[in-house]
C-alpha positions in Angstrom: 23.7 -6.4 -4.2 26.2 -5.5 -6.8 29.0 -3.1 -6.1 27.9 0.4 -7.2 24.2 -0.5 -6.9 22.1 2.0 -5.0 20.9 0.7 -1.6 19.1 4.0 -0.7 18.2 7.1 -2.7 17.6 10.6 -1.2 13.9 11.6 -1.6 14.9 15.3 -2.2 16.7 14.2 -5.4 13.6 12.5 -6.9 12.2 15.9 -8.1 15.2 16.3 -10.4 15.3 12.7 -11.4 11.7 12.8 -12.7 11.4 16.6 -13.5 8.4 16.8 -11.2 7.2 19.1 -8.4 7.8 17.9 -4.9 4.0 17.3 -4.3 3.9 15.0 -7.4 6.8 12.9 -6.2 5.1 12.5 -2.8 1.8 11.7 -4.5 3.4 8.9 -6.5 5.1 7.5 -3.4 1.8 7.5 -1.6 0.0 5.8 -4.5 2.7 3.1 -4.5 2.6 2.7 -0.7 6.2 3.8 -0.4 7.1 5.4 3.0 10.5 7.2 3.0 12.9 6.2 5.8 14.4 9.1 7.8 18.2 9.0 8.6 19.2 12.1 10.5 17.6 15.1 8.7 17.3 13.3 5.3 14.7 10.9 3.9 15.5 8.0 1.7 13.8 5.2 -0.3 15.3 1.8 -0.9 16.7 0.4 -4.2 13.6 -1.7 -4.8 11.3 1.3 -4.2 13.4 3.4 -6.5 13.1 0.8 -9.2 9.3 0.8 -8.9 9.3 4.6 -9.0 11.4 4.5 -12.2 9.1 2.0 -13.8 6.0 4.0 -12.9 7.6 7.2 -14.3 8.4 5.3 -17.6 4.9 3.9 -17.7 3.3 7.3 -17.2 5.5 8.9 -19.9 4.3 6.2 -22.3 0.7 7.3 -21.7 -0.4 5.2 -18.8 -1.7 6.2 -15.4 -0.5 5.4 -11.9 -3.8 3.5 -11.3 -3.2 1.4 -14.4 0.4 0.7 -13.4 -0.6 -0.3 -9.9 -3.3 -2.7 -11.2 -1.0 -4.2 -13.9 1.8 -4.9 -11.4 -0.6 -6.2 -8.7 0.5 -3.5 -6.2 -3.0 -2.9 -5.0 -3.1 -1.7 -1.4 -4.0 -4.4 1.0 -4.4 -4.5 4.8 -1.3 -5.6 6.7 -0.5 -5.9 10.4 1.8 -3.1 11.4 3.3 -4.9 14.4 1.2 -3.3 17.1 -2.0 -5.3 16.4 -3.5 -2.6 14.2 -4.2 -3.0 10.5 -2.7 -0.5 8.1 -2.9 -0.1 4.4 0.2 -0.4 2.2 1.6 -2.1 -0.9 3.6 -5.3 -1.0 6.7 -3.0 -0.9 5.7 -1.2 2.3 7.1 -2.8 5.5 7.4 -1.3 8.9 10.8 -0.6 10.4 12.2 -3.8 11.9 9.7 -5.9 10.0 12.4 -8.2 8.6 9.9 -11.0 8.0 7.7 -8.7 6.0 10.6 -7.6 3.9 11.6 -11.2 3.2 8.0 -12.0 2.3 7.8 -9.0 -0.1 11.0 -10.1 -1.8 9.8 -13.7 -2.1 6.5 -12.5 -3.5 8.3 -10.4 -6.1 10.6 -13.2 -7.1 7.7 -15.7 -7.4 5.7 -13.1 -9.4 8.5 -12.6 -11.8 9.2 -16.3 -12.2 5.5 -17.0 -12.8 5.3 -14.4 -15.6 5.5 -17.1 -18.2 8.2 -17.9 -20.8 11.1 -15.6 -21.5 10.4 -12.9 -24.0 11.3 -13.7 -27.6 14.6 -11.9 -28.3 13.7 -11.6 -32.0 10.7 -9.4 -31.0 13.2 -6.6 -30.3 14.5 -6.8 -33.9 10.9 -7.1 -35.3 9.9 -3.9 -33.5 13.0 -2.0 -34.8 12.5 -3.4 -38.3 8.8 -2.2 -38.3 9.8 1.2 -37.0 12.4 1.6 -39.7 10.1 0.3 -42.5 7.1 2.4 -41.4 9.0 5.6 -40.4 7.7 5.4 -36.8 9.3 7.7 -34.3 10.1 6.5 -30.8 10.1 8.8 -27.8 13.1 8.6 -25.6 11.3 6.7 -22.9 9.9 4.2 -25.5 13.3 3.6 -27.0 14.8 3.3 -23.5 12.3 0.7 -22.5 12.9 -1.3 -25.7 16.6 -1.2 -25.3 16.5 -1.8 -21.5 18.3 1.5 -20.8 17.4 4.6 -18.8 16.1 7.6 -20.8 19.3 9.5 -19.6 21.5 6.8 -21.1 19.7 7.1 -24.5 20.0 10.9 -24.5 23.7 10.6 -23.5 24.4 8.8 -26.8 24.1 12.2 -28.6 22.3 13.0 -31.8 23.0 9.7 -33.5 24.0 6.2 -32.5 23.8 2.7 -33.8 23.0 -0.7 -32.2 22.3 -4.2 -33.6 22.4 -3.0 -37.2 20.1 -0.1 -36.7 20.8 3.7 -36.6 18.9 5.9 -34.2 18.8 9.6 -35.0 17.2 12.5 -33.2 14.3 13.7 -35.2 12.4 16.5 -33.4 10.1 16.1 -30.5 7.0 14.0 -29.6 3.9 15.7 -28.3 4.8 14.9 -24.7 8.0 17.0 -25.1 10.4 14.0 -25.3 13.0 13.7 -28.0 11.7 11.7 -31.0 14.1 9.1 -32.5 14.0 7.9 -36.1 15.1 4.3 -36.7 16.9 3.3 -40.0 18.8 0.2 -41.0 22.5 0.5 -41.3 23.7 -0.1 -44.8 26.4 -2.7 -45.3 
């Protein structure tokens, strides 16, 4: 783990992170098979679980559903042994406390799944997408732009009303129908 990387995240802060009601946060965790761990009076989720929650949130903001996300990521619930001989249902991310072998297995499965995803994405695809958006006047939502640039939506919004990257200029241009900020892409003139 890198210094500064989150190893656990308080569940009570997820509502603000995603601008959702408490019940919606818990529903998403249930759908993903994420069980918060209690430490004292507070509940936490791990860094890997937070990453999956963030990815689900971005996916839903781009028009997808939780069911589509779970299916696409292969996170379908499957029976697992919970350590006392009984079978319980949970995702590949859900392990019981003290189930170190299950945790290692889930991590190995995740790594193998990512390695087996095929060739590296074409880095020029990024530029083609921006070029098409500039040429056609397409407006990206904040979450779409964040996904394209491999940033969080907060980071994109933190750039202000206008910023440039890789020869393109990104300017706020109203709002998309989902309430997110719309971003116009233009090419920087030399």
